[in-house]
DRENDO-1510 file (C-alpha; in Angstrom, 1 decimal, always signed):
<recs>
REC; n; res; u; v; w
REC; 1; MET; +1.7; -5.2; -6.4 .
REC; 2; THR; +0.1; -4.2; -3.2 .
REC; 3; ILE; +2.0; -1.5; -1.1 .
REC; 4; ILE; +1.5; -2.4; +2.6 .
REC; 5; ALA; +2.2; +0.4; +5.1 .
REC; 6; ALA; +1.5; +1.2; +8.7 .
REC; 7; ALA; +0.5; +4.8; +9.6 .
REC; 8; ASP; +0.5; +6.1; +13.1 .
REC; 9; GLY; +0.5; +9.3; +15.2 .
REC; 10; SER; +1.5; +10.4; +18.6 .
REC; 11; ALA; +0.8; +13.4; +20.9 .
REC; 12; LEU; +2.5; +13.9; +24.2 .
REC; 13; GLY; -0.2; +15.5; +26.3 .
REC; 14; ASN; -2.9; +15.3; +23.6 .
REC; 15; PRO; -2.8; +18.1; +22.6 .
REC; 16; GLY; +1.0; +18.7; +23.0 .
REC; 17; PRO; +4.1; +18.0; +21.0 .
REC; 18; ALA; +2.9; +15.7; +18.2 .
REC; 19; GLY; +4.5; +13.3; +15.6 .
REC; 20; TRP; +3.3; +11.2; +12.7 .
REC; 21; ALA; +4.9; +8.3; +10.6 .
REC; 22; TRP; +4.3; +5.8; +8.0 .
REC; 23; TYR; +6.4; +2.7; +7.6 .
REC; 24; VAL; +6.9; +0.0; +4.9 .
REC; 25; ASP; +10.4; -1.2; +5.8 .
REC; 26; ASP; +13.6; +0.1; +7.2 .
REC; 27; SER; +14.4; +1.6; +3.7 .
REC; 28; CYS; +11.0; +3.1; +3.1 .
REC; 29; TRP; +9.4; +5.3; +5.8 .
REC; 30; ARG; +8.8; +8.9; +6.7 .
REC; 31; ALA; +8.0; +10.9; +9.8 .
REC; 32; GLY; +7.2; +14.5; +10.8 .
REC; 33; GLY; +5.5; +16.5; +13.5 .
REC; 34; TRP; +4.5; +19.7; +15.1 .
REC; 35; PRO; +5.3; +21.6; +18.3 .
REC; 36; HIS; +1.6; +21.4; +19.2 .
REC; 37; GLY; -1.0; +19.0; +17.9 .
REC; 38; THR; -3.3; +16.0; +18.8 .
REC; 39; ASN; -3.0; +12.3; +18.4 .
REC; 40; ASN; -5.8; +12.3; +15.8 .
REC; 41; GLN; -4.1; +15.0; +13.7 .
REC; 42; GLY; -0.8; +12.9; +13.7 .
REC; 43; GLU; -2.8; +9.8; +12.6 .
REC; 44; LEU; -4.4; +11.8; +9.8 .
REC; 45; MET; -1.2; +13.4; +8.7 .
REC; 46; ALA; +0.5; +10.0; +8.5 .
REC; 47; VAL; -2.2; +8.8; +6.1 .
REC; 48; LEU; -2.2; +11.9; +4.0 .
REC; 49; ASP; +1.6; +11.9; +3.6 .
REC; 50; LEU; +1.6; +8.2; +2.8 .
REC; 51; LEU; -1.0; +8.9; +0.0 .
REC; 52; ARG; +1.2; +11.8; -1.2 .
REC; 53; SER; +4.3; +9.7; -1.1 .
REC; 54; THR; +2.8; +7.1; -3.2 .
REC; 55; ALA; +1.0; +9.3; -5.7 .
REC; 56; HIS; +3.4; +8.5; -8.5 .
REC; 57; LEU; +2.2; +4.9; -8.3 .
REC; 58; PRO; -1.6; +5.3; -8.7 .
REC; 59; GLN; -2.0; +1.9; -10.3 .
REC; 60; GLU; -0.7; +0.1; -7.2 .
REC; 61; GLU; -3.2; -0.8; -4.5 .
REC; 62; LEU; -2.4; +0.7; -1.1 .
REC; 63; ARG; -3.1; -1.3; +2.1 .
REC; 64; ILE; -3.0; +1.0; +5.1 .
REC; 65; LEU; -2.5; -0.5; +8.6 .
REC; 66; CYS; -3.9; +1.8; +11.1 .
REC; 67; ASP; -4.7; +1.4; +14.9 .
REC; 68; SER; -7.0; +4.4; +14.9 .
REC; 69; GLN; -10.7; +3.6; +14.3 .
REC; 70; TYR; -11.3; +7.3; +14.2 .
REC; 71; VAL; -9.1; +7.7; +11.1 .
REC; 72; ILE; -10.6; +4.6; +9.4 .
REC; 73; ASN; -14.2; +5.7; +10.0 .
REC; 74; CYS; -13.5; +9.3; +9.0 .
REC; 75; ILE; -12.1; +8.2; +5.6 .
REC; 76; SER; -14.1; +5.0; +4.9 .
REC; 77; LYS; -17.5; +5.8; +6.5 .
REC; 78; TRP; -18.1; +9.4; +7.5 .
REC; 79; MET; -16.6; +11.7; +4.9 .
REC; 80; PRO; -19.2; +11.2; +2.2 .
REC; 81; GLY; -22.0; +12.2; +4.5 .
REC; 82; TRP; -20.0; +15.1; +5.9 .
REC; 83; LYS; -19.4; +16.4; +2.4 .
REC; 84; ARG; -23.1; +16.3; +1.6 .
REC; 85; LYS; -23.8; +18.3; +4.8 .
REC; 86; GLY; -21.2; +20.9; +4.0 .
REC; 87; TRP; -18.6; +19.3; +6.1 .
REC; 88; ARG; -20.7; +19.2; +9.1 .
REC; 89; LYS; -21.6; +16.3; +11.5 .
REC; 90; ALA; -25.1; +14.9; +12.0 .
REC; 91; ASP; -25.5; +17.3; +15.0 .
REC; 92; GLY; -24.7; +20.2; +12.8 .
REC; 93; LYS; -21.4; +20.9; +14.4 .
REC; 94; PRO; -18.3; +21.6; +12.2 .
REC; 95; VAL; -16.2; +18.5; +11.4 .
REC; 96; LEU; -12.9; +18.5; +13.5 .
REC; 97; ASN; -9.5; +18.5; +11.6 .
REC; 98; LEU; -11.3; +19.8; +8.5 .
REC; 99; ASP; -8.3; +20.9; +6.5 .
REC; 100; LEU; -6.5; +17.6; +6.9 .
REC; 101; LEU; -9.6; +15.7; +5.9 .
REC; 102; LYS; -10.3; +17.8; +2.8 .
REC; 103; GLU; -6.6; +17.2; +1.7 .
REC; 104; ILE; -7.1; +13.4; +2.2 .
REC; 105; ASP; -10.3; +13.6; +0.3 .
REC; 106; GLN; -8.4; +15.0; -2.7 .
REC; 107; ALA; -5.5; +12.6; -2.3 .
REC; 108; ILE; -7.7; +9.5; -2.5 .
REC; 109; VAL; -9.2; +10.4; -5.8 .
REC; 110; GLY; -8.4; +7.7; -8.4 .
REC; 111; ARG; -6.5; +5.7; -5.8 .
REC; 112; LYS; -7.1; +2.0; -4.8 .
REC; 113; TYR; -6.8; +1.7; -1.2 .
REC; 114; THR; -8.0; -0.4; +1.8 .
REC; 115; PHE; -7.8; +0.2; +5.6 .
REC; 116; GLU; -7.0; -2.6; +8.0 .
REC; 117; TRP; -7.4; -2.0; +11.7 .
REC; 118; VAL; -4.6; -3.4; +13.9 .
REC; 119; LYS; -4.4; -3.3; +17.6 .
REC; 120; GLY; -1.9; -0.7; +18.9 .
REC; 121; HIS; +1.0; -1.5; +21.1 .
REC; 122; ALA; +0.3; -5.2; +20.6 .
REC; 123; GLY; +3.6; -6.3; +18.9 .
REC; 124; HIS; +2.5; -5.8; +15.2 .
REC; 125; PRO; +5.9; -5.2; +13.6 .
REC; 126; LEU; +4.9; -2.5; +11.1 .
REC; 127; ASN; +2.7; -0.8; +13.6 .
REC; 128; GLU; +5.3; -0.8; +16.2 .
REC; 129; ALA; +7.8; +0.7; +13.8 .
REC; 130; ALA; +5.6; +3.5; +12.8 .
REC; 131; ASP; +4.6; +4.2; +16.4 .
REC; 132; ASP; +8.3; +4.3; +17.4 .
REC; 133; ARG; +9.1; +7.0; +14.7 .
REC; 134; ALA; +5.9; +9.0; +15.4 .
REC; 135; ARG; +6.8; +9.1; +19.2 .
REC; 136; ALA; +10.4; +9.9; +18.4 .
REC; 137; MET; +9.2; +13.0; +16.4 .
REC; 138; ALA; +6.9; +14.0; +19.2 .
REC; 139; THR; +9.6; +13.6; +21.8 .
REC; 140; ALA; +12.1; +15.6; +19.7 .
REC; 141; TYR; +9.6; +18.5; +19.6 .
REC; 142; GLN; +9.1; +18.2; +23.3 .
REC; 143; GLN; +12.8; +18.3; +24.0 .
REC; 144; LYS; +13.6; +20.8; +21.3 .
REC; 145; SER; +15.9; +18.4; +19.5 .
REC; 146; THR; +15.7; +16.6; +16.2 .
REC; 147; ALA; +14.8; +13.2; +14.9 .
REC; 148; PRO; +15.4; +11.6; +11.4 .
REC; 149; PRO; +12.5; +12.1; +9.1 .
REC; 150; GLY; +13.3; +8.9; +7.1 .
REC; 151; PRO; +14.3; +8.2; +3.5 .
REC; 152; GLY; +10.7; +8.5; +2.1 .
REC; 153; PHE; +9.2; +6.3; -0.7 .
REC; 154; PRO; +11.6; +5.3; -3.6 .
REC; 155; GLY; +10.8; +7.3; -6.7 .
REC; 156; ALA; +8.5; +9.8; -5.1 .
REC; 157; PRO; +8.7; +13.3; -6.3 .
REC; 158; SER; +10.3; +16.0; -4.0 .
REC; 159; THR; +8.3; +16.3; -0.9 .
REC; 160; SER; +9.6; +19.8; +0.2 .
REC; 161; SER; +6.0; +20.9; -0.1 .
REC; 162; GLY; +5.8; +20.5; +3.5 .
REC; 163; SER; +5.4; +16.9; +5.0 .
REC; 164; THR; +8.2; +17.0; +7.5 .
REC; 165; PRO; +10.2; +19.5; +9.5 .
REC; 166; SER; +13.3; +18.8; +7.4 .
REC; 167; ALA; +11.6; +18.6; +4.1 .
REC; 168; GLY; +12.4; +15.2; +2.6 .
REC; 169; ALA; +15.1; +12.6; +3.2 .
REC; 170; ALA; +17.7; +13.5; +5.8 .
REC; 171; PRO; +21.2; +14.1; +4.2 .
REC; 172; ALA; +24.2; +12.2; +5.3 .
REC; 173; THR; +26.4; +13.9; +7.8 .
REC; 174; GLY; +28.5; +16.4; +5.9 .
REC; 175; ALA; +26.5; +16.2; +2.8 .
REC; 176; LYS; +26.6; +19.2; +0.6 .
REC; 177; PRO; +23.3; +21.2; +0.6 .
REC; 178; SER; +21.5; +21.2; -2.7 .
REC; 179; ALA; +21.7; +24.4; -4.9 .
REC; 180; ALA; +18.0; +25.0; -4.3 .
REC; 181; ALA; +18.5; +24.9; -0.6 .
REC; 182; THR; +21.5; +27.1; -0.8 .
REC; 183; ALA; +19.7; +29.7; -2.9 .
REC; 184; ALA; +16.7; +29.8; -0.7 .
REC; 185; ALA; +18.6; +29.9; +2.6 .
REC; 186; GLY; +19.2; +33.6; +2.8 .
REC; 187; GLU; +15.9; +35.0; +1.4 .
REC; 188; PRO; +13.4; +36.9; +3.4 .
REC; 189; THR; +10.2; +34.9; +4.0 .
REC; 190; LEU; +6.9; +36.1; +5.3 .
REC; 191; PHE; +8.3; +35.7; +8.9 .
REC; 192; GLY; +11.0; +38.3; +8.8 .
REC; 193; GLY; +14.2; +36.3; +8.9 .
REC; 194; PRO; +16.1; +34.1; +6.4 .
REC; 195; ALA; +14.1; +31.2; +5.0 .
REC; 196; PRO; +14.3; +28.1; +7.2 .
REC; 197; SER; +16.9; +25.6; +5.9 .
REC; 198; ALA; +15.6; +22.7; +4.0 .
REC; 199; GLN; +18.6; +20.5; +5.5 .
REC; 200; ALA; +18.6; +19.0; +8.9 .
REC; 201; ALA; +21.3; +16.7; +10.1 .
REC; 202; PRO; +19.7; +13.6; +11.5 .
REC; 203; VAL; +20.4; +12.5; +15.1 .
REC; 204; SER; +19.5; +9.2; +16.9 .
REC; 205; PRO; +15.8; +9.3; +18.0 .
REC; 206; PRO; +15.4; +10.3; +21.6 .
REC; 207; ASP; +14.6; +7.6; +24.2 .
REC; 208; VAL; +10.8; +7.6; +24.4 .
REC; 209; PHE; +10.3; +4.4; +26.2 .
REC; 210; ASN; +10.6; +5.6; +29.9 .
REC; 211; GLN; +7.6; +7.7; +29.9 .
REC; 212; PRO; +4.9; +6.0; +32.1 .
REC; 213; ASP; +2.2; +8.4; +31.1 .
REC; 214; LEU; +2.7; +8.3; +27.4 .
REC; 215; PHE; -0.4; +6.2; +26.6 .
REC; 216; ASN; -2.7; +7.6; +29.4 .
REC; 217; GLN; -4.2; +10.0; +27.0 .
REC; 218; PRO; -7.9; +11.3; +26.9 .
REC; 219; ASP; -10.7; +10.1; +24.7 .
REC; 220; LEU; -9.5; +10.7; +21.2 .
REC; 221; PHE; -13.0; +11.2; +19.9 .
REC; 222; SER; -13.6; +14.2; +22.0 .
REC; 223; GLU; -10.2; +15.9; +21.5 .
REC; 224; PRO; -10.0; +19.5; +20.3 .
REC; 225; ASP; -9.7; +20.4; +16.7 .
REC; 226; LEU; -6.5; +21.7; +15.2 .
REC; 227; PHE; -8.0; +25.1; +14.6 .
REC; 228; SER; -11.2; +25.4; +16.9 .
REC; 229; ASP; -9.2; +26.2; +20.0 .
REC; 230; PHE; -7.5; +29.1; +18.4 .
REC; 231; ASP; -10.3; +30.8; +16.6 .
REC; 232; GLU; -10.6; +34.5; +16.9 .
REC; 233; GLU; -14.0; +36.2; +16.7 .
REC; 234; ALA; -15.1; +36.8; +13.1 .
REC; 235; PRO; -14.2; +40.3; +12.1 .
REC; 236; ALA; -17.7; +41.1; +11.0 .
REC; 237; GLY; -18.6; +41.8; +14.7 .
REC; 238; GLN; -15.6; +44.0; +15.4 .
REC; 239; GLU; -15.4; +47.8; +15.2 .
REC; 240; LEU; -12.1; +47.6; +13.4 .
REC; 241; ALA; -12.1; +48.3; +9.8 .
REC; 242; ALA; -11.1; +45.3; +7.5 .
REC; 243; GLU; -7.7; +47.1; +6.7 .
REC; 244; ASP; -6.9; +47.6; +10.4 .
REC; 245; THR; -7.8; +43.9; +11.1 .
REC; 246; VAL; -5.5; +42.4; +8.6 .
REC; 247; VAL; -2.7; +44.8; +9.6 .
REC; 248; ALA; -3.0; +43.5; +13.1 .
REC; 249; LEU; -3.1; +39.9; +11.9 .
REC; 250; GLU; +0.0; +40.5; +9.8 .
REC; 251; ARG; +1.9; +41.9; +12.8 .
REC; 252; GLU; +0.8; +38.7; +14.7 .
REC; 253; LEU; +2.4; +36.5; +12.1 .
REC; 254; LEU; +5.6; +38.4; +12.4 .
REC; 255; ARG; +5.9; +37.2; +16.0 .
REC; 256; PRO; +8.0; +34.0; +16.7 .
REC; 257; GLU; +5.8; +32.9; +19.5 .
REC; 258; VAL; +2.8; +32.9; +17.2 .
REC; 259; ARG; +4.7; +31.0; +14.5 .
REC; 260; ALA; +5.6; +28.4; +17.1 .
REC; 261; ASP; +1.9; +27.6; +17.5 .
REC; 262; ILE; +0.8; +25.4; +14.5 .
REC; 263; GLY; -2.8; +25.8; +15.4 .
REC; 264; ARG; -2.8; +29.6; +15.3 .
REC; 265; THR; -0.6; +29.6; +12.2 .
REC; 266; GLY; -3.1; +27.2; +10.5 .
REC; 267; VAL; -5.9; +29.7; +11.3 .
REC; 268; LEU; -4.1; +32.7; +9.8 .
REC; 269; LEU; -2.8; +31.0; +6.6 .
REC; 270; HIS; -5.4; +30.4; +3.8 .
REC; 271; PRO; -5.4; +26.7; +2.7 .
REC; 272; ASP; -4.2; +27.9; -0.7 .
REC; 273; PHE; -1.6; +30.1; +0.7 .
REC; 274; THR; +1.6; +30.6; -1.5 .
REC; 275; GLU; +4.6; +32.8; -1.2 .
REC; 276; ILE; +7.3; +33.6; -3.9 .
REC; 277; GLY; +10.7; +34.0; -2.3 .
REC; 278; SER; +13.4; +36.3; -3.7 .
REC; 279; SER; +15.3; +33.3; -5.0 .
REC; 280; GLY; +12.2; +32.3; -7.0 .
REC; 281; ARG; +11.2; +29.5; -4.6 .
REC; 282; LEU; +7.5; +28.8; -4.3 .
REC; 283; TRP; +6.4; +28.2; -0.7 .
REC; 284; THR; +3.1; +26.5; +0.0 .
REC; 285; ARG; +1.1; +26.6; +3.2 .
REC; 286; ASP; +2.4; +23.2; +4.2 .
REC; 287; ALA; +5.9; +23.9; +3.4 .
REC; 288; MET; +5.9; +27.2; +5.3 .
REC; 289; MET; +4.2; +25.7; +8.3 .
REC; 290; MET; +6.4; +22.6; +8.5 .
REC; 291; GLU; +9.7; +24.1; +7.8 .
REC; 292; LEU; +9.1; +26.8; +10.4 .
REC; 293; GLU; +9.1; +24.2; +13.1 .
REC; 294; GLY; +12.9; +23.8; +12.6 .
REC; 295; ASP; +13.6; +27.6; +12.5 .
REC; 296; LEU; +11.0; +30.2; +13.6 .
REC; 297; GLY; +13.0; +33.1; +12.2 .
REC; 298; GLU; +13.4; +36.5; +14.0 .
REC; 299; SER; +10.8; +39.0; +15.2 .
REC; 300; SER; +10.2; +41.9; +12.8 .
REC; 301; GLU; +8.6; +45.3; +13.0 .
REC; 302; LEU; +6.1; +46.4; +10.4 .
REC; 303; GLU; +6.2; +49.8; +8.8 .
REC; 304; LEU; +3.0; +50.2; +6.9 .
REC; 305; LEU; +3.1; +51.7; +3.5 .
REC; 306; GLY; -0.5; +51.0; +2.3 .
REC; 307; ALA; -3.5; +49.0; +3.0 .
REC; 308; ASP; -6.1; +48.9; +0.2 .
REC; 309; ARG; -9.4; +47.3; +0.1 .
REC; 310; LEU; -9.5; +45.8; -3.4 .
REC; 311; ASN; -13.0; +44.5; -2.9 .
REC; 312; GLU; -15.4; +43.3; -0.3 .
REC; 313; GLY; -13.4; +40.3; +0.6 .
REC; 314; THR; -9.7; +41.2; -0.4 .
REC; 315; VAL; -7.3; +43.5; +1.3 .
REC; 316; LEU; -3.7; +44.3; -0.2 .
REC; 317; LEU; -1.0; +45.2; +2.3 .
REC; 318; ASN; +2.3; +46.8; +1.3 .
REC; 319; TYR; +4.8; +47.3; +4.1 .
REC; 320; ARG; +8.5; +47.3; +5.1 .
REC; 321; SER; +9.7; +44.9; +7.6 .
REC; 322; HIS; +12.7; +45.7; +10.0 .
REC; 323; GLY; +14.7; +43.0; +11.7 .
REC; 324; LYS; +18.2; +42.0; +12.7 .
REC; 325; ALA; +18.8; +40.7; +9.1 .
REC; 326; GLY; +17.8; +44.0; +7.6 .
REC; 327; SER; +14.8; +45.4; +5.9 .
REC; 328; ALA; +12.6; +44.0; +3.2 .
REC; 329; LEU; +9.8; +45.3; +1.1 .
REC; 330; ARG; +6.7; +43.1; +1.4 .
REC; 331; SER; +3.2; +42.7; -0.1 .
REC; 332; SER; +0.4; +40.5; +1.3 .
REC; 333; VAL; -3.0; +39.7; +0.0 .
REC; 334; TRP; -5.7; +38.7; +2.6 .
REC; 335; LEU; -9.0; +37.1; +1.8 .
REC; 336; LEU; -12.2; +37.0; +3.8 .
REC; 337; ASP; -12.8; +33.2; +4.1 .
REC; 338; GLY; -15.8; +32.0; +6.1 .
REC; 339; GLY; -15.9; +35.2; +8.0 .
REC; 340; ARG; -12.3; +35.2; +8.9 .
REC; 341; TRP; -9.3; +37.1; +7.2 .
REC; 342; ARG; -6.7; +34.6; +6.1 .
REC; 343; LEU; -3.4; +35.3; +4.3 .
REC; 344; ARG; -3.6; +34.0; +0.7 .
REC; 345; PHE; -0.4; +35.3; -0.9 .
REC; 346; HIS; +2.9; +36.9; +0.2 .
REC; 347; GLN; +6.1; +38.2; -1.5 .
REC; 348; GLY; +9.1; +39.9; +0.0 .
REC; 349; THR; +12.2; +41.6; -1.5 .
REC; 350; PRO; +15.3; +42.4; +0.6 .
REC; 351; GLU; +16.5; +46.1; +0.4 .
REC; 352; ASN; +20.1; +46.8; -0.1 .
</recs>
């Protein structure tokens, strides 16, 4: 059996509030988004989540309908050469949207898939359905409202690892939260307040059809990268010691306005970031970033207990956070990655 699905992305302002979606039929689709992103990032994330959502069916061929030549060329033509060059383009410049492309590169291993280009906004039923859902998500972020994330793919494993703001299928109104969600709801996470809820009651998608400038977007091939616009200078050229640098970065992550910026959060969190919550829940980088979109948590103050340089590229922080929800003892491990300090691991325990 061949699985036929359309994948699409949307960004209002490009970059701006962004959404993504893939669609098979009305009973099989998913959508998500970010407060700040680009159209290309939405297109790539739609393909990545489709690959993840069908990973339990590796024997089935996947036919992906896409209106983005950029995405099709990235995956079908350019990635092998970029990988040989250390993920750099022919001109020597870094590849844009690198983290998303690396994850797609891993997700396609062993998969049978083909891409088919379809003209966008030309009445193709699957493409239009995916586009409607991606724009609804982007508009929901713009208006600080919510939009349904979709039922997902039948038989797919739990997708709470971070594909949508509401982590998986939207529950019916009045549905009782799962035991796992209830257990995790009150634990302190890296960002000071209770863990974001994994439940989000769906509402009707916002009206996105009366926006005359929605499609008057700049050239998608020259758009900024998810991370490049937010890069800080490499700490090697700074006077601050490594320990002081990572303390400053940890304080930055404790600020809600920073957590609202997916680009900056993506820079600070290592691609392999994990956190173990007090309930025992394991948070991945994707899960933390995506669920934060629904609840940024509170601002917290950092009381440093210790900053130890374990080796040339590793710093261990121990500190106490203070916020409205109380205090917690926390540990963070920061790694030097490509000349930049990034958070690799975090764990927090509430104080009585």
